[in-house]
C-alpha positions in Angstrom: -65.9 -81.2 7.0 -63.2 -81.1 9.7 -59.7 -80.5 8.3 -57.0 -83.2 8.1 -53.7 -81.7 9.0 -50.3 -83.4 8.3 -47.1 -82.2 9.9 -43.6 -83.6 10.2 -42.2 -84.1 13.6 -38.7 -83.5 12.2 -37.7 -82.4 8.7 -35.9 -85.2 6.9 -33.5 -82.9 5.1 -32.4 -80.5 7.9 -33.5 -82.3 11.1 -35.4 -79.1 12.2 -38.1 -79.9 14.7 -41.6 -78.6 14.0 -43.9 -77.1 16.6 -46.2 -80.1 17.0 -47.6 -79.1 20.4 -48.7 -75.7 19.1 -50.2 -77.3 16.0 -52.0 -79.9 18.1 -53.6 -77.2 20.3 -54.8 -75.4 17.2 -56.2 -78.6 15.7 -58.0 -79.4 19.0 -59.5 -75.9 19.0 -61.0 -76.3 15.5 -61.8 -80.0 15.6 -59.2 -81.0 13.0 -57.3 -84.3 12.9 -53.5 -83.9 13.2 -51.4 -86.6 11.6 -47.7 -86.5 12.4 -45.0 -88.0 10.2 -42.4 -89.1 12.8 -40.4 -91.3 10.5 -37.2 -89.2 10.7 -37.6 -88.7 14.4 -38.6 -92.1 15.7 -35.9 -93.7 17.8 -34.0 -90.5 17.9 -36.1 -88.5 20.3 -38.8 -89.2 22.9 -42.3 -88.3 21.7 -45.5 -89.3 23.5 -48.4 -90.0 21.2 -50.9 -90.1 24.0 -49.7 -86.9 25.7 -49.0 -84.8 22.6 -52.6 -84.2 21.5 -52.0 -85.6 18.0 -54.5 -87.9 16.3 -52.1 -90.3 14.6 -48.4 -90.9 14.0 -46.5 -92.8 11.4 -43.1 -94.4 12.0 -40.8 -96.7 10.0 -38.4 -99.4 11.3 -35.4 -98.7 9.1 -34.8 -95.3 10.5 -34.1 -96.7 14.0 -31.9 -99.6 13.0 -34.7 -102.0 12.2 -35.4 -103.8 8.9 -36.7 -102.1 5.9 -40.3 -102.7 4.8 -42.1 -102.4 8.2 -43.8 -99.3 9.5 -46.6 -98.5 11.9 -49.6 -96.2 12.2 -50.2 -95.2 15.8 -53.6 -93.9 16.7 -54.1 -91.8 19.8 -57.8 -92.9 19.8 -60.4 -94.4 17.6 -59.7 -93.6 13.9 -62.2 -91.1 12.5 -64.8 -92.8 10.4 -63.9 -90.6 7.4 -60.3 -92.0 7.3 -60.8 -94.5 4.5 -57.9 -96.7 3.2 -56.8 -96.5 -0.4 -57.0 -100.3 -0.5 -59.4 -102.0 1.8 -57.9 -104.9 3.9 -59.1 -107.7 6.0 -60.0 -108.0 9.6 -56.5 -108.5 10.8 -55.8 -104.8 10.4 -59.4 -103.6 11.1 -60.0 -103.1 7.4 -57.3 -100.5 7.0 -54.7 -102.6 5.3 -54.6 -105.5 2.9 -52.1 -108.4 2.5 -50.2 -110.6 4.8 -48.0 -108.9 7.4 -44.2 -109.4 7.2 -43.9 -110.7 10.8 -40.1 -110.9 11.0 -39.9 -107.3 9.8 -42.6 -106.2 12.3 -40.8 -108.0 15.1 -37.6 -106.2 14.1 -39.3 -102.9 14.1 -40.6 -103.5 17.6 -37.2 -104.6 18.8 -35.4 -101.6 17.3 -38.0 -99.2 18.8 -37.7 -100.9 22.2 -33.9 -100.7 22.2 -33.9 -97.1 21.2 -36.2 -96.2 24.1 -34.3 -98.3 26.6 -30.9 -97.1 25.6 -31.3 -93.7 23.9 -28.1 -92.3 22.3 -27.6 -88.6 21.9 -25.7 -88.1 18.7 -25.7 -84.3 18.8 -22.1 -84.1 20.1 -20.8 -86.1 17.1 -23.0 -84.0 14.8 -21.6 -80.8 16.2 -18.1 -82.0 15.6 -18.9 -82.8 12.0 -20.7 -79.5 11.5 -17.9 -77.4 13.1 -15.3 -79.0 10.8 -17.6 -78.5 7.8 -18.0 -74.8 8.6 -14.3 -74.4 8.9 -14.0 -75.8 5.4 -16.5 -73.2 4.2 -19.9 -74.9 4.6 -23.2 -73.4 5.8 -25.4 -75.5 8.1 -29.1 -75.2 7.2 -31.3 -74.6 10.2 -28.3 -74.3 12.6 -30.2 -71.9 15.0 -33.3 -74.0 15.2 -34.0 -77.0 17.5 -33.0 -80.1 15.5 -32.5 -83.8 15.7 -29.1 -84.8 17.0 -28.2 -86.8 13.9 -29.2 -84.8 10.8 -27.2 -82.1 9.0 -27.8 -80.3 5.8 -24.5 -78.7 4.6 -24.2 -76.2 1.8 -20.7 -75.9 0.2 -21.0 -72.7 -1.9 -19.9 -73.1 -5.5 -19.8 -76.9 -5.4 -22.6 -78.8 -7.0 -24.3 -81.4 -4.7 -23.9 -84.2 -7.3 -20.2 -83.6 -7.5 -19.9 -83.7 -3.7 -21.8 -87.0 -3.7 -19.3 -88.5 -6.2 -16.3 -87.3 -4.3 -17.5 -88.5 -1.0 -18.6 -91.8 -2.5 -15.0 -92.4 -3.7 -14.1 -92.0 0.0 -16.7 -94.7 0.9 -19.0 -92.2 2.5 -22.7 -92.5 1.7 -24.7 -89.2 1.9 -27.6 -87.8 -0.1 -28.2 -84.6 -2.0 -30.4 -81.8 -1.0 -31.4 -81.6 -4.7 -32.7 -84.3 -7.0 -32.0 -84.9 -10.7 -34.8 -85.8 -13.0 -34.6 -86.1 -16.8 -31.4 -84.1 -16.8 -33.0 -81.2 -14.9 -32.0 -80.3 -11.4 -34.9 -79.7 -9.0 -33.8 -77.8 -6.0 -35.0 -78.8 -2.6 -38.3 -76.9 -1.9 -37.4 -77.1 1.8 -34.1 -75.2 1.4 -35.6 -72.8 -1.0 -38.4 -72.0 1.5 -35.6 -71.4 4.0 -34.2 -68.7 1.7 -31.2 -70.5 0.3 -32.3 -70.1 -3.3 -30.0 -71.8 -5.9 -27.6 -72.7 -3.1 -30.1 -75.5 -2.4 -28.4 -77.2 -5.4 -25.1 -77.2 -3.4 -26.4 -79.0 -0.3 -25.8 -82.5 0.9 -27.7 -84.2 3.7 -25.7 -86.2 6.3 -27.6 -88.6 8.5 -25.8 -90.3 11.4 -27.0 -93.8 12.0 -27.7 -95.2 15.4 -24.3 -97.1 15.4 -22.1 -94.3 14.2 -18.7 -94.1 15.9 -16.1 -91.3 16.4 -13.8 -92.7 13.8 -16.6 -92.5 11.3 -16.9 -88.7 12.0 -13.1 -88.4 11.7 -13.2 -90.1 8.3 -16.0 -87.9 7.1 -14.3 -84.7 8.2 -11.0 -85.6 6.5 -12.8 -86.5 3.2 -15.0 -83.3 3.4 -11.9 -81.1 4.0 -10.1 -82.7 1.0 -13.2 -82.2 -1.1 -13.5 -78.5 -0.1 -9.9 -77.8 -0.7 -9.6 -79.6 -4.1 -12.9 -78.4 -5.6 -12.9 -75.7 -8.2 -15.8 -73.3 -7.7 -15.6 -71.9 -11.2 -16.3 -75.3 -12.7 -18.9 -76.2 -10.1 -16.8 -79.2 -9.0 
């Protein structure tokens, strides 16, 4: 049975771009179907489904400024017969999806994708400004030497727990997420950051994702709040 290979176009924690072209060539050589999760990258970089050699691509509207609840499965060609849906649907989705489509959300997804393609915005300059300030405050940037999306940063502040960083930034009206997740009182470190060799420092990472409409003053506000947090934190207490 031919293999079904899944690969992210860009990692959702670090923004690191994956070698999709190389993977597509290998899959073509061995007759495997390559599915690409492009949710983090859609609207933030140009990617041709038809010219990339992939078999299918998934995207989501909310990542590019569209409404939540709408996504799309893009097929480069006819779907393989062995790709069976978990829940069979009606003819409106060729049997691959059930239920009534949320047309307003779908229209919003299409509009957001169209706008991002017509007027692409490179956020790497603002991201670099943010990262440079964070590094001066003592942070490490995960994946800094690799090709990355222009809007995604994973920052490790040694000695400061991610959850405490979230709370301090939340008090400054800044919404970020942690590179680690809490479940039943136990901290589960990011497997991505651990695979990159950061070990327990994965529990000291936060993820910063710049939205499509971010402004320079937003970066300035983040930098000020981050610097205050880094200066006031007490490493011995993990704060």
